[in-house]
C-alpha distance (Angstrom), angle and dihedral (degrees) to the residues before:
residue distance angle dihedral
X1 . . .
X2 3.82 . .
X3 3.75 120.3 .
X4 3.78 114.6 -106.0
X5 3.92 124.1 -133.6
X6 3.78 86.3 -104.1
X7 3.87 93.5 53.7
X8 3.75 91.8 51.5
X9 3.83 91.9 47.3
X10 3.75 89.9 51.3
X11 3.86 94.0 45.8
X12 3.85 89.3 50.1
X13 3.85 91.0 46.5
X14 3.83 92.7 51.6
X15 3.96 89.8 48.4
X16 3.79 92.1 49.7
X17 3.90 94.7 46.8
X18 3.90 89.6 51.5
X19 3.78 91.0 54.0
X20 3.71 91.8 51.8
X21 3.73 108.0 42.8
X22 3.87 135.4 11.5
X23 3.78 99.2 -88.9
X24 3.86 124.8 -164.6
X25 3.83 99.5 177.4
X26 3.87 143.0 -10.2
X27 3.91 120.1 -153.4
X28 3.70 136.1 177.6
X29 3.91 125.1 -140.7
X30 3.66 137.0 171.0
X31 3.83 118.1 46.1
X32 3.72 92.6 -9.9
X33 3.78 93.1 57.9
X34 3.82 95.4 36.3
X35 3.73 97.0 52.8
X36 3.84 98.7 -113.8
X37 3.73 99.3 101.6
X38 3.91 116.6 147.9
X39 3.72 113.6 -165.5
X40 3.82 113.0 -126.7
X41 3.81 92.2 13.8
X42 3.79 109.7 50.5
X43 3.76 122.2 73.5
X44 3.86 122.9 -116.5
X45 3.68 102.1 -124.4
X46 3.80 111.1 -167.5
X47 3.68 138.9 175.4
X48 3.92 121.4 -158.5
X49 3.90 118.2 -166.9
X50 3.74 108.5 -150.0
X51 3.80 126.6 -163.2
X52 3.93 97.1 -131.0
X53 3.69 140.0 20.3
X54 3.83 110.9 -81.7
X55 3.82 116.7 -118.5
X56 3.79 129.1 -157.9
X57 3.77 91.7 -81.4
X58 3.62 93.8 51.0
X59 3.81 92.4 49.2
X60 3.73 91.3 51.7
X61 3.78 92.4 49.0
X62 3.81 89.6 50.4
X63 3.80 93.0 46.3
X64 3.83 89.9 51.4
X65 3.78 91.9 46.8
X66 3.83 91.5 51.9
X67 3.84 91.6 48.9
X68 3.71 95.2 48.9
X69 3.92 88.6 49.9
X70 3.81 89.0 49.6
X71 3.74 90.1 53.2
X72 3.82 92.0 52.6
X73 3.76 103.3 33.7
X74 3.67 121.6 51.3
X75 3.99 89.8 -160.7
X76 3.71 92.1 60.3
X77 3.79 89.5 75.7
X78 3.82 88.7 79.0
X79 3.96 94.0 42.0
X80 3.80 116.2 114.0
X81 3.77 123.4 176.1
X82 3.75 135.5 -177.6
X83 3.75 121.1 -156.6
X84 3.76 112.0 -141.0
X85 3.77 120.5 -168.7
X86 3.71 111.8 -131.2
X87 3.78 96.0 -131.0
X88 3.78 91.9 49.9
X89 3.79 100.6 54.3
X90 3.72 93.5 106.5
X91 3.77 93.6 58.2
X92 3.94 99.9 90.4
X93 3.86 94.3 -172.0
X94 3.70 100.8 44.0
X95 3.76 119.4 120.9
X96 3.86 116.1 -120.3
X97 3.88 129.9 -158.6
X98 3.81 103.8 -99.3
X99 3.83 134.3 -174.9
X100 3.72 106.6 -145.8
X101 3.82 137.1 143.7
X102 3.80 90.2 6.9
X103 3.76 98.8 -55.5
X104 3.70 145.6 78.3
X105 3.78 116.1 -106.5
X106 3.81 140.8 146.0
X107 3.90 128.0 -106.6
X108 3.71 140.6 141.7
X109 3.84 127.1 -93.3
X110 3.71 100.8 -118.3
X111 3.88 125.0 -132.0
X112 3.84 88.1 -112.3
X113 3.65 90.0 59.9
X114 3.85 93.2 44.7
X115 3.84 91.6 51.2
X116 3.96 90.5 47.9
X117 3.82 88.1 52.3
X118 3.90 92.9 46.4
X119 3.72 93.4 47.0
X120 3.72 100.2 46.0
X121 3.84 116.4 -25.5
X122 3.76 114.8 175.2
X123 3.87 106.8 -114.7
X124 3.92 109.2 -139.3
X125 3.73 94.4 163.7
X126 3.79 139.7 -4.5
X127 3.84 131.7 5.7
X128 3.80 122.1 -17.3
X129 3.74 121.6 -89.9
X130 3.89 94.0 -107.3
X131 3.78 88.2 61.9
X132 3.74 93.3 59.4
X133 3.81 110.9 18.8
X134 3.75 118.6 78.5
X135 3.89 115.6 -126.9
X136 3.82 115.3 -97.7
X137 3.79 117.3 -96.7
X138 3.90 112.0 -109.1
X139 3.79 106.1 -89.9
X140 3.76 96.6 13.4
X141 3.82 93.3 110.3
X142 3.75 96.9 45.8
X143 3.88 92.4 45.9
X144 3.66 91.5 51.7
X145 3.80 94.0 49.9
X146 3.74 94.0 47.9
X147 3.85 90.6 48.2
X148 3.82 88.5 50.1
X149 3.79 91.1 52.1
X150 3.67 93.9 45.4
X151 3.83 103.4 40.2
X152 3.88 100.8 33.0
X153 3.89 112.3 18.8
X154 3.71 100.1 39.7
X155 3.81 93.9 50.6
X156 3.71 88.2 45.4
X157 3.78 91.8 61.5
X158 3.89 87.7 61.3
X159 3.83 89.7 64.2
X160 3.84 106.1 74.6
X161 3.74 99.7 -173.7
X162 3.78 94.2 59.9
X163 3.75 87.4 67.6
X164 3.77 94.3 59.4
X165 3.82 85.7 75.4
X166 3.90 120.8 84.7
X167 3.76 92.8 -133.9
X168 3.84 94.8 58.7
X169 3.95 90.5 48.6
X170 3.74 90.9 49.0
X171 3.83 100.6 44.6
X172 3.83 96.4 35.9
X173 3.80 94.0 56.3
X174 3.73 95.0 36.9
X175 3.77 94.9 48.2
X176 3.87 89.9 49.4
X177 3.80 91.0 51.8
X178 3.80 94.8 48.0
X179 3.87 93.2 42.9
X180 3.83 88.4 52.6
X181 3.73 94.0 52.5
X182 3.86 94.4 45.6
X183 3.73 93.2 48.5
X184 3.72 93.1 45.6
X185 3.67 103.1 37.4
X186 3.76 105.9 18.3
X187 3.84 95.4 -123.4
X188 3.79 137.6 107.5
X189 3.84 120.1 -122.0
X190 3.78 132.0 -165.2
X191 3.85 123.5 -113.5
X192 3.77 89.7 -103.1
X193 3.84 90.8 54.7
X194 3.82 87.1 46.3
X195 3.83 90.4 59.6
X196 3.84 88.5 60.0
X197 3.73 91.1 47.6
X198 3.83 90.5 52.8
X199 3.79 89.5 59.6
X200 3.76 92.1 51.4
X201 3.86 87.3 48.7
X202 3.68 90.0 56.4
X203 3.83 98.9 -112.0
X204 3.88 114.0 167.1
X205 3.68 104.9 -82.0
X206 3.68 95.3 -138.4
X207 3.80 93.4 55.0
X208 3.87 91.1 49.2
X209 3.81 89.5 50.1
X210 3.86 87.1 47.7
X211 3.90 90.5 54.2
X212 3.80 90.5 43.4
X213 3.82 93.6 53.8
X214 3.86 92.4 49.3
X215 3.79 88.8 55.5
X216 3.77 105.2 34.8
X217 3.85 108.4 14.7
X218 3.79 139.1 13.7
X219 3.79 113.6 -71.0
X220 3.82 124.9 -136.3
X221 3.74 115.7 -111.1
X222 3.73 112.3 -109.1
X223 3.84 131.8 -151.7
X224 3.76 125.1 -116.1
X225 3.77 90.9 -103.8
X226 3.74 91.9 49.9
X227 3.78 90.4 50.9
X228 3.87 90.6 50.5
X229 3.75 90.4 52.6
X230 3.72 93.7 45.1
X231 3.80 90.3 49.9
X232 3.88 89.7 52.1
X233 3.82 95.1 49.5
X234 3.90 94.4 41.9
X235 3.74 93.7 48.8
X236 3.85 93.0 47.4
X237 3.78 90.8 47.9
X238 3.62 93.2 51.1
X239 3.76 95.6 45.2
X240 3.98 91.1 49.6
X241 3.95 88.1 45.7
X242 3.85 95.3 49.1
X243 3.74 91.5 50.2
X244 3.62 94.9 46.0
X245 3.79 92.5 47.8
X246 3.81 92.1 49.1
X247 3.81 91.8 46.4
X248 3.84 89.7 52.6
X249 3.86 91.6 57.1
X250 3.97 93.4 52.3
X251 3.85 118.1 97.4
């Protein structure tokens, strides 16, 4: 089977990272690992395990590497990578050096990401995740999801202007559907499966179709009035859904 453009980009990325910092492993999670990757639309979500903490010089070299790749490979625009220090893998709440949105920052690797890696992370280099990552503590994933819904997504439904943007409509509904399934059934689902779940949850059919087309087809352009109506319905659905999901988890 011929290598795809994505395969070649990932291979080049691994080679470059290994030249810049002592690298133990490189894994992919998200759509790449779950089997729902859409070239040109899905993010390239990566984790690199490094042997030692990264100092300022290491960070500068990595930032330069990412920027050079971005100039030469269009697909790298959607590539994000967290650099986890091998000795700190058990520290679930620790921040890790991360390249995302064109800059170096620090943020934790969430329990959702850890679960994706442990269940089927795509190995690009080194040993598999199960040999390095500790298992999640019982309830850790569920607690994180409920906190994310309560502290991030519920307040976001109180900001109407956000929901005029495609990204908020897409993520808001898909996150709700995926969270609902994980809290209810204990399993992770793809974004494609989340679309089917949204229909079961009673999401507006035209909004679900709109999300589907942005990911898998070509969406029809919408007018300003249609965008406002879509925002109102999507925001209201997510608000009701988050409240319902949080209430279902209370004793």
